[in-house]
C-alpha positions, 0 to 999 in steps of 0.5 A: 273642342280640339285638345293637347299637350306635351309628352315627356320619355326617355329617349334611347339614341342608340336604340333609336327609341323613345319611351314614353311616361307621361302626357301632361293636359292642356296648359290653361292659357291654350287656345282651342276651338272646334277646329284648332288648338294652340298649346299655351306656355303656361308653367310648361318650363317649371314643370320640365325642370321639375320633371329634370330634377327629379329624374336627373334629366333621364326623363324630359320633353319629346313631343305634342299629343293632340286630339279632335 
């Protein structure tokens, strides 16, 4: 089955770079099968809020990952 999740990292606008910090697994409410994947939302917002709190908003959402 396909899968995917959330990428978090640090965006440096001056250097125009993104430094990945972590890739989270697919939330439990994600939908996946042999031909597609839709990332769920369960606990993602809470995890991002905790990430922001712990890093003083230095680390944040930067994208999604997906694999086959």
